[in-house]
C-alpha positions in Angstrom: 244.0 18.0 81.2 245.6 18.9 77.9 242.3 18.6 76.0 240.5 20.8 78.6 243.2 23.5 78.3 243.1 23.3 74.5 239.3 23.7 74.4 239.4 26.7 76.8 242.3 28.2 74.7 240.3 27.8 71.5 237.1 29.2 72.9 238.9 32.1 74.4 240.6 32.9 71.1 237.3 32.8 69.3 235.7 35.1 71.9 238.6 37.6 71.6 238.1 37.7 67.9 234.4 38.3 68.3 234.9 41.1 70.9 237.5 42.8 68.7 235.1 42.7 65.7 232.3 44.2 67.9 234.3 47.1 69.1 233.8 50.5 67.5 236.7 52.3 65.8 237.9 55.8 66.6 235.8 57.3 63.9 232.6 55.7 65.2 231.3 58.9 66.8 230.2 60.1 63.4 227.7 57.2 63.3 225.8 58.4 66.3 223.6 60.6 64.1 222.5 57.4 62.3 221.3 55.7 65.4 224.5 54.2 66.9 224.0 56.3 70.1 221.4 53.8 71.4 224.2 51.5 72.6 224.7 53.8 75.5 221.4 52.9 77.0 222.1 49.2 76.9 225.6 49.3 78.3 225.1 52.2 80.7 226.0 55.9 80.5 229.7 55.2 79.7 228.7 53.3 76.6 230.0 49.9 75.4 233.7 51.0 75.3 234.5 50.1 79.0 232.5 46.8 78.8 234.2 45.6 75.7 237.7 46.7 76.7 237.4 45.1 80.1 236.1 41.8 78.6 238.9 41.8 76.1 241.5 42.3 78.8 240.0 39.4 80.9 239.9 37.1 77.9 243.5 38.1 76.9 244.6 37.2 80.4 242.8 33.8 80.2 244.4 33.3 76.7 247.9 33.9 78.0 247.4 31.7 81.0 246.1 28.8 78.8 249.1 29.4 76.5 251.5 29.0 79.4 249.6 26.0 80.7 249.8 24.3 77.3 253.5 25.0 77.1 254.1 23.4 80.5 252.0 20.3 79.6 253.9 19.9 76.3 257.2 20.2 78.1 256.3 17.4 80.4 255.3 15.2 77.5 258.4 15.9 75.5 261.4 13.6 76.1 264.2 11.7 74.4 264.6 8.0 75.0 268.2 7.2 76.1 268.4 4.4 73.5 268.5 7.0 70.7 271.3 9.1 72.2 274.7 7.9 71.1 277.6 7.8 73.5 280.9 9.6 72.9 282.7 6.4 72.1 280.1 5.5 69.4 280.4 8.9 67.8 284.2 8.7 67.6 284.4 5.2 66.3 281.6 5.3 63.6 282.4 5.4 59.9 281.1 8.4 57.9 277.7 7.8 56.2 277.0 8.4 52.5 276.9 12.1 51.9 278.8 13.1 55.0 282.2 14.7 54.7 284.7 12.9 56.9 287.0 14.9 59.2 290.4 15.7 57.8 293.2 13.6 59.3 295.5 15.5 61.7 298.9 16.5 60.3 302.0 16.5 62.3 303.9 19.8 62.1 303.8 22.4 59.3 301.3 25.1 58.7 297.6 24.7 59.0 297.0 26.9 56.0 297.2 25.1 52.7 299.5 26.6 50.1 298.8 26.1 46.4 301.5 24.4 44.4 303.8 26.6 42.4 304.3 29.4 45.0 
């Protein structure tokens, strides 16, 4: 299931890239005098704009749905084995490792703020 979703996701992403590269920019009307106006006969009287924009919207929807599907599949595969989770008693009784700063011992009474000597 995960491989199928991943393949659809990849193919959709590549198709979106291709469609975006095929679309004309806002200044493309100036190219009509050089023969770019022939695209209206192939895609209909409205031109290629509606076709490409609708296909991009459909592929973007498929892309988002496969993204959500892959996230759900990854969530179901993720997990932590209980053997690796320490208990509260183990955490309190363990000695500090090399490089760790041990917790300061609790003092009885007095101020919590250290005062430098000589003041």
